[in-house]
GULUM-973866 format. One line per field, with one value per atom (N, C-alpha, C, O): residue in one letter; atom name; x, y, z. Coordinates in steps of 0.2 Angstrom, whole numbers. Last residue first. Layout:
BEGIN
res <- [a_...]
atom <- [CA_...]
X <- [X_...]
Y <- [Y_...]
Z <- [Z_...]
***
This chain:
BEGIN
res <- [x_x_x_x_x_x_x_x_x_x_x_x_x_x_x_x_x_x_x_x_x_x_x_x_x_x_x_x_x_x_x_x_x_x_x_x_x_x_x_x_x_x_x_x_x_x_x_x_x_x_x_x_x_x_x_x_x_x_x_x_x_x_x_x_x_x_x_x_x_x_x_x_x_x_x_x_x_x_x_x_x_x_x_x_x_x_x_x_x_x_x_x_x_x_x_x_x_x_x_x_x_x_x_x_x_x_x_x_x_x_x_x_x_x_x_x_x_x_x_x_x_x_x_x_x_x_x_x_x_x_x_x_x_x_x_x_x_x_x_x_x_x_x_x_x_x_x_x_x_x_x_x_x_x_x_x_x_x_x_x_x_x_x_x_x_x_x_x_x_x_x_x_x_x_x_x_x_x_x_x_x_x_x_x_x_x_x_x_x_x_x_x_x_x_x_x_x_x_x_x_x_x_x_x_x_x_x_x_x_x_x_x_x_x_x_x_x_x_x_x_x_x_x_x_x_x_x_x_x_x_x_x_x_x_x_x_x_x_x_x_x_x_x_x_x_x_x_x_x_x_x_x_x_x_x_x_x_x_x_x_x_x_x_x_x_x_x_x_x_x_x_x_x_x_x_x_x_x_x_x_x_x_x_x_x_x_x_x_x_x_x_x_x_x_x_x_x_x_x_x_x_x_x_x_x_x_x_x_x_x_x_x_x_x_x_x_x_x_x_x_x_x_x_x_x_x_x_x_x_x_x_x_x_x_x_x_x_x_x_x_x_x_x_x_x_x_x_x_x_x_x_x_x_x_x_x_x_x_x_x_x_x_x_x_x_x_x_x_x_x_x_x_x_x_x_x_x_x_x_x_x_x_x_x_x_x_x_x_x_x_x_x_x_x_x_x_x_x_x_x_x_x_x_x_x_x_x_x_x_x_x_x_x_x_x_x_x_x_x_x_x_x_x_x_x_x_x_x_x_x_x_x_x_x_x_x_x_x_x_x_x_x_x_x_x_x_x_x_x_x_x_x_x_x_x_x_x_x_x_x_x_x_x_x_x_x_x_x_x_x_x_x_x_x_x_x_x_x_x_x_x_x_x_x_x_x_x_x_x_x_x_x_x_x_x_x_x_x_x_x_x_x_x_x_x_x_x_x_x_x_x_x_x_x_x_x_x_x_x_x_x_x_x_x_x_x_x_x_x_x_x_x_x_x_x_x_x_x_x_x_x_x_x_x_x_x_x_x_x_x_x_x_x_x_x_x_x_x_x_x_x_x_x_x_x_x_x_x_x_x_x_x_x_x_x_x_x_x_x_x_x_x_x_x_x_x_x_x_x_x_x_x_x_x_x_x_x_x_x_x_x_x_x_x_x_x_x_x_x_x_x_x_x_x_x_x_x_x_x_x_x_x_x_x_x_x_x_x_x_x_x_x_x_x_x_x_x_x_x_x_x_x_x_x_x_x_x_x_x_x_x_x_x_x_x_x_x_x_x_x_x_x_x_x_x_x_x_x_x_x_x_x_x_x_x_x_x_x_x_x_x_x_x_x_x_x_x_x_x_x_x_x_x_x_x_x_x_x_x_x_x_x_x_x_x_x_x_x_x_x_x_x_x_x_x_x_x_x_x_x_x_x_x_x_x_x_x_x_x_x_x_x_x_x_x_x_x_x_x_x_x_x_x_x_x_x_x_x_x_x_x_x_x_x_x_x_x_x_x_x_x_x_x_x_x_x_x_x_x_x_x_x_x_x_x_x_x_x_x_x_x_x_x_x_x_x_x_x_x_x_x_x_x_x_x_x_x_x_x_x_x_x_x_x_x_x_x_x_x_x_x_x_x_x_x_x_x_x_x_x_x_x_x_x_x_x_x_x_x_x_x_x_x_x_x_x_x_x_x_x_x_x_x_x_x_x_x_x_x_x_x_x_x_x_x_x_x_x_x_x_x_x_x_x_x_x_x_x_x_x_x_x_x_x_x_x_x_x_x_x_x_x_x_x_x_x_x_x_x_x_x_x_x_x_x_x_x_x_x_x_x_x_x_x_x_x_x_x_x_x_x_x]
atom <- [N_CA_C_O_N_CA_C_O_N_CA_C_O_N_CA_C_O_N_CA_C_O_N_CA_C_O_N_CA_C_O_N_CA_C_O_N_CA_C_O_N_CA_C_O_N_CA_C_O_N_CA_C_O_N_CA_C_O_N_CA_C_O_N_CA_C_O_N_CA_C_O_N_CA_C_O_N_CA_C_O_N_CA_C_O_N_CA_C_O_N_CA_C_O_N_CA_C_O_N_CA_C_O_N_CA_C_O_N_CA_C_O_N_CA_C_O_N_CA_C_O_N_CA_C_O_N_CA_C_O_N_CA_C_O_N_CA_C_O_N_CA_C_O_N_CA_C_O_N_CA_C_O_N_CA_C_O_N_CA_C_O_N_CA_C_O_N_CA_C_O_N_CA_C_O_N_CA_C_O_N_CA_C_O_N_CA_C_O_N_CA_C_O_N_CA_C_O_N_CA_C_O_N_CA_C_O_N_CA_C_O_N_CA_C_O_N_CA_C_O_N_CA_C_O_N_CA_C_O_N_CA_C_O_N_CA_C_O_N_CA_C_O_N_CA_C_O_N_CA_C_O_N_CA_C_O_N_CA_C_O_N_CA_C_O_N_CA_C_O_N_CA_C_O_N_CA_C_O_N_CA_C_O_N_CA_C_O_N_CA_C_O_N_CA_C_O_N_CA_C_O_N_CA_C_O_N_CA_C_O_N_CA_C_O_N_CA_C_O_N_CA_C_O_N_CA_C_O_N_CA_C_O_N_CA_C_O_N_CA_C_O_N_CA_C_O_N_CA_C_O_N_CA_C_O_N_CA_C_O_N_CA_C_O_N_CA_C_O_N_CA_C_O_N_CA_C_O_N_CA_C_O_N_CA_C_O_N_CA_C_O_N_CA_C_O_N_CA_C_O_N_CA_C_O_N_CA_C_O_N_CA_C_O_N_CA_C_O_N_CA_C_O_N_CA_C_O_N_CA_C_O_N_CA_C_O_N_CA_C_O_N_CA_C_O_N_CA_C_O_N_CA_C_O_N_CA_C_O_N_CA_C_O_N_CA_C_O_N_CA_C_O_N_CA_C_O_N_CA_C_O_N_CA_C_O_N_CA_C_O_N_CA_C_O_N_CA_C_O_N_CA_C_O_N_CA_C_O_N_CA_C_O_N_CA_C_O_N_CA_C_O_N_CA_C_O_N_CA_C_O_N_CA_C_O_N_CA_C_O_N_CA_C_O_N_CA_C_O_N_CA_C_O_N_CA_C_O_N_CA_C_O_N_CA_C_O_N_CA_C_O_N_CA_C_O_N_CA_C_O_N_CA_C_O_N_CA_C_O_N_CA_C_O_N_CA_C_O_N_CA_C_O_N_CA_C_O_N_CA_C_O_N_CA_C_O_N_CA_C_O_N_CA_C_O_N_CA_C_O_N_CA_C_O_N_CA_C_O_N_CA_C_O_N_CA_C_O_N_CA_C_O_N_CA_C_O_N_CA_C_O_N_CA_C_O_N_CA_C_O_N_CA_C_O_N_CA_C_O_N_CA_C_O_N_CA_C_O_N_CA_C_O_N_CA_C_O_N_CA_C_O_N_CA_C_O_N_CA_C_O_N_CA_C_O_N_CA_C_O_N_CA_C_O_N_CA_C_O_N_CA_C_O_N_CA_C_O_N_CA_C_O_N_CA_C_O_N_CA_C_O_N_CA_C_O_N_CA_C_O_N_CA_C_O_N_CA_C_O_N_CA_C_O_N_CA_C_O_N_CA_C_O_N_CA_C_O_N_CA_C_O_N_CA_C_O_N_CA_C_O_N_CA_C_O_N_CA_C_O_N_CA_C_O_N_CA_C_O_N_CA_C_O_N_CA_C_O_N_CA_C_O_N_CA_C_O_N_CA_C_O_N_CA_C_O_N_CA_C_O_N_CA_C_O_N_CA_C_O_N_CA_C_O_N_CA_C_O_N_CA_C_O_N_CA_C_O_N_CA_C_O_N_CA_C_O_N_CA_C_O_N_CA_C_O_N_CA_C_O_N_CA_C_O_N_CA_C_O_N_CA_C_O_N_CA_C_O_N_CA_C_O_N_CA_C_O_N_CA_C_O_N_CA_C_O_N_CA_C_O_N_CA_C_O_N_CA_C_O_N_CA_C_O_N_CA_C_O_N_CA_C_O_N_CA_C_O_N_CA_C_O_N_CA_C_O_N_CA_C_O_N_CA_C_O_N_CA_C_O_N_CA_C_O_N_CA_C_O_N_CA_C_O_N_CA_C_O_N_CA_C_O_N_CA_C_O_N_CA_C_O_N_CA_C_O]
X <- [-9_-12_-10_-12_-4_0_-2_1_-14_-9_-4_0_-23_-25_-19_-19_-13_-17_-18_-15_-5_-2_-7_-5_-12_-5_-2_3_-26_-24_-17_-16_-26_-31_-28_-28_-18_-16_-20_-17_-26_-19_-17_-14_-37_-38_-31_-30_-32_-35_-36_-34_-29_-24_-26_-22_-42_-36_-31_-29_-48_-51_-45_-45_-40_-40_-43_-40_-43_-36_-36_-32_-56_-55_-48_-47_-54_-58_-56_-56_-47_-44_-47_-44_-57_-50_-47_-44_-67_-68_-62_-61_-60_-62_-64_-62_-58_-52_-54_-50_-71_-67_-61_-59_-73_-77_-74_-74_-64_-63_-67_-65_-69_-62_-62_-59_-81_-81_-75_-74_-77_-80_-80_-80_-61_-68_-71_-67_-46_-49_-57_-59_-39_-38_-41_-41_-40_-42_-42_-44_-34_-41_-44_-49_-20_-23_-30_-33_-18_-16_-19_-21_-23_-26_-24_-29_-13_-20_-24_-28_-2_-2_-9_-11_-5_-4_-5_-7_-6_-12_-11_-16_8_4_-3_-6_14_16_11_9_7_6_8_4_13_6_4_-1_27_24_17_15_28_30_27_25_23_19_21_17_33_26_22_18_43_44_37_36_38_39_40_37_39_32_33_28_52_47_41_38_57_59_54_53_52_50_52_48_58_51_48_44_71_70_62_60_70_73_71_68_66_62_64_59_78_71_66_63_88_88_81_80_83_84_84_81_84_77_78_73_97_94_87_85_110_103_99_99_126_121_114_113_136_131_127_125_151_147_142_145_155_154_149_143_155_161_161_166_144_147_153_157_141_141_144_146_143_146_146_152_135_142_146_151_122_125_132_136_121_121_124_128_120_126_127_132_108_115_121_125_98_100_107_111_94_98_102_107_85_91_96_102_75_77_84_89_71_74_78_83_65_71_75_81_54_59_66_71_48_51_56_61_43_47_51_57_35_41_46_52_25_29_35_41_20_23_28_33_15_20_24_30_4_10_16_22_-7_-3_3_8_-15_-16_-12_-14_-12_-10_-10_-7_-18_-11_-8_-4_-32_-29_-21_-18_-33_-34_-31_-27_-31_-27_-27_-22_-41_-34_-29_-24_-52_-51_-44_-41_-51_-51_-49_-45_-53_-47_-46_-40_-66_-61_-54_-49_-73_-73_-68_-65_-70_-67_-67_-63_-77_-70_-67_-62_-90_-87_-80_-76_-95_-97_-93_-93_-90_-87_-88_-84_-99_-93_-89_-85_-110_-111_-104_-103_-107_-107_-107_-105_-108_-102_-102_-97_-120_-117_-111_-109_-121_-126_-124_-126_-110_-110_-115_-114_-115_-108_-108_-107_-126_-126_-120_-121_-120_-124_-125_-126_-112_-109_-113_-111_-120_-119_-115_-114_-115_-118_-116_-110_-121_-115_-118_-124_-127_-128_-123_-121_-116_-121_-122_-118_-105_-111_-117_-122_-96_-94_-101_-101_-101_-101_-100_-103_-97_-104_-105_-110_-83_-86_-93_-96_-80_-78_-82_-84_-85_-88_-87_-91_-75_-81_-86_-90_-63_-64_-71_-73_-66_-65_-66_-69_-66_-72_-72_-77_-53_-58_-64_-67_-47_-45_-51_-53_-53_-54_-53_-57_-47_-55_-56_-61_-34_-36_-44_-46_-33_-32_-34_-37_-37_-41_-40_-45_-25_-32_-37_-41_-14_-15_-22_-25_-16_-16_-17_-21_-16_-22_-22_-27_-2_-7_-14_-17_4_5_0_-3_1_-2_-1_-6_5_0_-2_-7_23_16_11_14_36_33_26_24_37_41_38_37_32_28_31_28_42_36_31_27_51_52_46_46_46_45_46_44_51_45_43_39_61_63_57_58_60_60_62_63_58_64_65_71_45_51_57_62_37_37_44_47_39_41_42_47_33_40_43_49_20_23_31_35_18_18_21_25_19_24_24_29_8_14_20_24_-2_-2_5_8_0_0_1_5_-3_4_5_10_-17_-11_-5_-1_-23_-23_-18_-15_-20_-17_-17_-13_-27_-20_-17_-12_-40_-38_-30_-27_-41_-41_-39_-35_-39_-35_-35_-30_-49_-42_-38_-34_-61_-60_-53_-51_-61_-61_-59_-56_-64_-57_-56_-50_-72_-72_-65_-62_-72_-73_-74_-76_-69_-76_-77_-82_-55_-59_-67_-70_-50_-50_-55_-58_-53_-56_-56_-61_-45_-52_-56_-61_-32_-34_-42_-45_-33_-32_-34_-38_-33_-39_-39_-44_-20_-26_-33_-37_-12_-12_-18_-21_-16_-17_-17_-22_-14_-21_-21_-26_0_-4_-11_-13_11_4_0_-3_23_21_13_9_27_26_23_20_29_22_21_16_42_37_30_26_49_49_43_40_47_44_44_39_53_46_43_37_66_62_55_51_69_70_66_62_67_63_63_58_76_69_65_60_88_87_79_76_88_87_86_82_89_83_82_77_102_96_89_85_109_109_103_100_107_105_104_100_113_105_103_97_126_123_115_112_128_128_125_122_127_122_122_117_138_131_126_121_152_148_141_139_166_159_155_156_182_178_170_168]
Y <- [2_-3_-1_-5_12_7_1_-4_21_23_18_19_14_15_17_14_13_8_10_6_24_17_11_6_35_34_27_26_32_35_33_30_26_24_26_21_35_28_25_21_47_46_39_38_43_45_44_42_41_35_36_32_54_48_42_39_60_62_57_55_52_52_54_51_56_49_48_44_69_67_60_58_68_71_69_68_62_59_61_58_73_66_62_59_83_84_77_76_78_79_80_77_77_71_72_68_90_86_80_77_95_97_93_92_88_86_89_85_93_86_84_80_106_105_98_96_102_106_105_104_97_93_96_92_103_103_98_97_96_99_98_93_88_96_99_105_75_77_85_88_73_72_75_78_73_78_79_84_61_67_73_78_52_52_59_62_53_55_56_60_49_56_58_63_35_40_47_51_31_31_36_39_32_36_37_42_22_29_34_39_11_13_20_23_11_12_14_17_10_16_17_22_-3_3_9_14_-11_-11_-4_-1_-10_-7_-6_-1_-16_-9_-6_0_-29_-25_-18_-13_-33_-33_-28_-25_-32_-27_-27_-22_-42_-35_-30_-25_-53_-52_-44_-41_-52_-51_-50_-46_-54_-48_-47_-41_-68_-62_-56_-51_-75_-75_-69_-65_-72_-70_-70_-65_-79_-72_-69_-63_-92_-89_-81_-78_-94_-94_-91_-87_-83_-90_-89_-83_-76_-75_-81_-85_-77_-80_-80_-83_-63_-68_-70_-66_-56_-57_-63_-69_-44_-51_-52_-49_-32_-34_-41_-45_-26_-31_-34_-38_-15_-14_-20_-19_-20_-14_-13_-11_-32_-33_-26_-27_-26_-32_-32_-32_-18_-15_-20_-18_-28_-23_-20_-18_-34_-38_-33_-35_-23_-27_-30_-30_-18_-14_-18_-17_-26_-26_-22_-23_-24_-31_-31_-34_-11_-13_-19_-20_-13_-9_-10_-10_-21_-23_-19_-22_-12_-18_-21_-24_-3_0_-6_-6_-10_-7_-5_-6_-13_-19_-16_-19_0_-4_-10_-11_3_7_3_4_-5_-7_-3_-6_-11_-5_-6_-9_-21_-19_-12_-9_-23_-28_-26_-28_-12_-12_-17_-16_-15_-8_-8_-5_-28_-26_-20_-19_-27_-32_-30_-30_-18_-16_-21_-18_-25_-19_-17_-14_-37_-37_-31_-30_-30_-34_-35_-33_-25_-21_-24_-21_-38_-33_-28_-27_-44_-47_-42_-42_-35_-36_-39_-36_-34_-31_-32_-29_-41_-44_-40_-43_-33_-39_-42_-46_-22_-21_-28_-28_-26_-27_-26_-28_-23_-30_-31_-36_-8_-12_-19_-22_-1_-5_-8_-11_5_0_-4_-10_14_8_3_-3_22_18_12_7_28_24_20_14_35_29_25_19_44_39_33_28_47_49_43_38_50_46_48_51_62_60_56_57_58_59_57_51_62_58_60_64_68_72_68_71_57_64_68_71_48_47_53_53_54_53_52_55_54_60_60_64_40_44_51_53_36_34_38_39_42_44_42_46_35_42_45_49_22_23_31_33_24_22_23_26_27_32_31_35_15_21_26_29_6_5_11_13_12_12_11_14_9_16_16_21_-5_-1_6_8_-8_-10_-6_-4_-1_0_-2_3_-7_0_2_6_-21_-19_-12_-10_-19_-21_-20_-18_-16_-11_-12_-8_-27_-21_-16_-12_-36_-37_-31_-29_-36_-31_-32_-28_-39_-41_-35_-30_-37_-38_-40_-42_-44_-41_-42_-48_-52_-47_-43_-39_-62_-64_-58_-59_-55_-56_-59_-58_-55_-49_-50_-47_-66_-67_-61_-61_-64_-64_-65_-65_-63_-70_-70_-75_-50_-53_-60_-62_-48_-44_-48_-49_-57_-57_-54_-57_-51_-58_-59_-62_-39_-39_-46_-47_-43_-40_-40_-41_-48_-53_-50_-53_-36_-42_-47_-49_-30_-27_-32_-32_-39_-38_-35_-37_-38_-44_-44_-47_-24_-27_-34_-35_-23_-19_-22_-23_-32_-33_-30_-32_-25_-31_-33_-36_-13_-13_-19_-20_-18_-15_-15_-16_-24_-28_-25_-28_-10_-16_-21_-23_-1_0_-6_-7_-5_-7_-6_-9_1_-6_-9_-14_14_12_5_3_24_16_13_10_37_34_26_23_45_43_38_35_46_52_50_54_33_35_41_42_32_27_30_29_42_43_38_40_37_43_44_46_26_25_31_31_33_29_27_27_39_43_39_42_28_32_37_38_23_19_23_22_34_31_27_28_43_40_38_39_49_51_49_54_37_42_43_38_26_33_38_43_13_15_22_24_12_10_12_13_14_19_18_23_2_9_14_17_-6_-8_-1_1_-2_0_-2_0_-5_2_3_8_-19_-14_-7_-4_-24_-25_-20_-17_-20_-17_-18_-13_-27_-20_-17_-12_-40_-38_-31_-28_-39_-40_-38_-35_-38_-32_-33_-28_-50_-44_-38_-34_-58_-59_-53_-50_-55_-53_-53_-49_-60_-52_-50_-45_-73_-70_-62_-59_-76_-76_-73_-70_-65_-71_-70_-65_-59_-58_-64_-68_-61_-63_-62_-63]
Z <- [-124_-128_-136_-140_-116_-117_-122_-123_-113_-118_-120_-124_-104_-111_-116_-121_-92_-95_-102_-106_-88_-86_-89_-89_-92_-94_-92_-95_-88_-95_-97_-102_-75_-81_-88_-92_-68_-69_-75_-79_-69_-72_-73_-78_-63_-70_-73_-79_-50_-54_-61_-65_-47_-47_-51_-55_-47_-51_-52_-58_-36_-43_-48_-53_-26_-28_-35_-39_-25_-27_-29_-34_-20_-27_-29_-35_-7_-12_-19_-24_-1_-2_-7_-11_-2_-5_-6_-12_6_-1_-5_-10_19_15_8_4_21_20_17_12_23_17_16_10_35_29_23_18_44_42_36_31_45_42_39_34_51_45_41_35_64_59_52_47_68_69_63_58_75_69_70_73_84_84_78_78_82_88_89_93_70_70_77_77_73_69_70_70_80_83_79_83_70_77_80_83_60_59_65_66_67_64_63_65_69_75_73_76_56_59_66_68_53_49_53_53_62_62_59_62_56_63_65_68_43_44_52_53_46_43_44_46_52_55_53_56_41_48_52_54_32_31_37_38_39_37_36_38_40_46_45_48_27_31_37_38_24_20_24_25_32_33_30_33_25_32_34_37_13_13_21_22_17_14_14_15_21_26_23_27_10_16_20_23_2_0_5_6_9_8_6_8_8_15_14_18_-6_-3_4_6_-12_-11_-7_-6_-22_-19_-18_-23_-17_-22_-19_-14_-13_-11_-17_-21_-9_-15_-13_-11_4_2_-4_-4_9_6_4_3_15_18_15_19_6_13_17_23_-7_-5_2_5_-7_-8_-6_-3_-5_0_-1_4_-16_-9_-4_0_-26_-26_-19_-17_-23_-23_-23_-19_-23_-17_-18_-13_-36_-32_-26_-24_-41_-44_-40_-41_-31_-32_-36_-34_-34_-28_-28_-25_-47_-46_-40_-40_-43_-48_-47_-47_-34_-32_-36_-34_-44_-38_-36_-35_-52_-55_-50_-50_-43_-46_-49_-48_-41_-35_-38_-35_-53_-51_-45_-45_-55_-58_-56_-57_-44_-45_-48_-45_-39_-46_-48_-53_-26_-31_-38_-42_-20_-20_-25_-29_-22_-24_-24_-28_-18_-25_-27_-32_-4_-8_-15_-19_0_1_-4_-6_-4_-6_-6_-11_4_-3_-6_-11_17_16_8_6_16_16_15_12_15_10_10_5_27_21_15_11_36_36_30_27_36_31_31_27_48_41_35_30_58_57_50_47_58_55_53_49_64_57_54_49_78_76_68_66_77_78_76_73_76_70_71_66_89_87_81_80_89_94_91_92_79_78_83_81_85_79_78_76_95_97_91_91_89_93_94_94_73_80_83_80_56_61_68_69_44_49_55_57_28_35_40_40_15_18_25_28_9_9_13_13_9_13_14_19_0_7_12_17_-12_-11_-3_0_-11_-11_-9_-6_-10_-4_-5_1_-23_-17_-11_-7_-30_-31_-25_-23_-26_-25_-25_-21_-30_-23_-21_-16_-44_-40_-33_-30_-46_-48_-44_-41_-42_-38_-40_-35_-53_-46_-41_-37_-64_-63_-56_-53_-62_-62_-61_-58_-62_-56_-56_-51_-75_-70_-63_-60_-81_-83_-78_-76_-76_-75_-76_-73_-80_-73_-72_-67_-94_-91_-83_-81_-94_-97_-94_-92_-90_-86_-88_-84_-100_-94_-89_-86_-113_-112_-104_-102_-115_-115_-113_-112_-114_-121_-121_-126_-98_-104_-110_-112_-89_-91_-97_-100_-85_-89_-92_-96_-78_-85_-89_-95_-65_-69_-77_-81_-58_-62_-67_-71_-48_-55_-60_-66_-35_-38_-45_-48_-33_-31_-34_-34_-39_-42_-40_-44_-32_-39_-42_-46_-19_-20_-28_-30_-21_-19_-21_-23_-22_-28_-27_-32_-9_-15_-21_-25_-2_-1_-7_-9_-7_-8_-7_-11_-2_-9_-11_-16_12_9_1_-2_14_15_12_9_10_7_8_3_20_12_9_4_31_30_23_20_29_29_28_25_30_24_23_18_43_37_31_26_49_51_45_42_46_44_44_40_51_44_42_37_64_63_56_55_60_63_62_61_52_51_54_50_53_59_58_62_43_43_49_49_45_45_46_49_41_48_49_55_28_32_40_43_23_22_27_30_26_30_29_34_18_25_29_34_6_8_15_18_6_5_8_11_5_11_11_17_-8_-2_4_8_-18_-16_-10_-6_-9_-15_-13_-8_-3_-2_-8_-11_1_-3_-2_0_11_13_8_10_7_10_11_12_3_-2_0_-4_15_10_5_3_22_25_19_19_14_15_18_16_14_8_9_5_28_25_19_19_28_33_30_30_19_18_22_20_25_19_17_15_37_38_31_30_31_35_35_34_25_21_24_21_37_32_28_26_42_46_42_42_33_34_38_36_35_28_29_26_47_46_40_39_45_49_48_48_37_34_38_36_41_42_38_36_34_35_36_31_42_37_39_44]
***
């Protein structure tokens, strides 16, 4: 007979797997993290990623808890797409403008390190808003929430009634899955940044920011305006 502990382990692995998967697409979030790294705001990555993970876990909570029914037949998702699109476009434009700014020396960076602490809350809110206002992530987690009961039954042979313990377990798994991805992604960025010159990095930053603008326009038009 399958024990409850085995079911919880499976749900934890399920959460880790889809937490990792939800973070891997080269969308606005990963592009912004790459942009943060390339402009050497390494300290800003931590609060930014924390904001992203908290927002994504909240969206997963909403989906798994069933609150998505409140959005059916309303304009909430359209407003989310509208505001989120404007936000992503703004981040892209700011990235392009900053790419043409004066490159800071190592001494400048050292002198400005104390000021970075004052910006932590700003980067945290930026990550929180960018992820939380993405209707695609909510739809992703709604689909995963509907997939989980059947997966548990198929792999464990046990039909379970979803409860608060299962909810907490899957949210913990999602959190760790996203942490695994962002640590892996930042390692990739570090490996690449050490092998490219400043000119290549400059063009890469421009490309990243331009893609952000395009993604934001898509979100604004197709996930926002078109749904009103």
